C-alpha positions in Angstrom: 14.1 4.6 8.7 11.3 4.3 6.4 11.1 5.6 2.6 8.1 8.0 3.7 8.9 11.8 3.5 6.3 12.9 4.5 2.9 12.1 6.9 -0.5 13.0 5.9 -3.9 12.2 5.8 -6.8 12.1 3.4 -10.4 11.4 2.9 -11.2 9.6 -0.2 -14.5 9.1 -1.8 -15.9 10.1 -4.8 -13.4 12.4 -6.3 -11.6 12.3 -9.9 -8.3 10.8 -9.7 -5.6 11.4 -12.6 -2.2 10.3 -12.9 0.9 11.9 -14.7 3.6 9.7 -15.4 7.1 11.3 -14.6 10.2 9.9 -15.6 10.4 6.5 -13.1 7.4 8.0 -11.2 3.7 8.4 -11.0 2.0 11.4 -9.7 -1.6 11.4 -8.6 -4.1 13.8 -8.2 -7.0 13.3 -6.0 -9.6 15.8 -6.0 -9.1 19.0 -7.7 -6.1 21.7 -8.4 -7.1 24.1 -5.4 -8.5 21.4 -2.8 -6.7 18.0 -4.2 -3.8 15.6 -2.7 -0.8 14.7 -4.6 1.0 11.4 -4.2 3.9 10.3 -6.0 5.2 7.0 -6.1 7.9 5.2 -7.8 7.2 1.9 -9.8 8.1 -0.2 -6.2 5.6 2.0 -4.4 2.7 1.9 -7.0 3.0 -2.2 -7.0 3.0 -2.2 -2.9 0.2 0.4 -2.6 -1.5 -1.9 -5.2 -1.0 -4.7 -3.5 -2.2 -3.6 0.1 -5.1 -1.1 -1.6 -6.4 -4.8 -3.5 -5.9 -6.5 -0.3 -8.2 -3.6 1.9 -10.5 -3.7 -0.5 -11.2 -7.2 -0.5 -11.2 -7.2 3.5 -13.9 -4.6 3.9 -16.1 -6.0 0.6 -16.1 -9.7 2.8 -16.7 -7.7 6.0 -19.7 -6.4 4.8 -20.8 -9.3 2.7 -21.1 -11.4 6.1 -23.2 -8.7 7.9 
């Protein structure tokens, strides 16, 4: 069993990304109020997200620079 409560898919390109600190959690809003996506993380979850997204970005850039 993992610590993911919902499975969802979001496509992100050029949209606004905002965040709010809510106690011990961070709530991200991607997109607008009516067409947005919310993601809430703990500090541990955010550290994991930053590590994985940084690695993915580096891999993506390396793949594009070698073509």
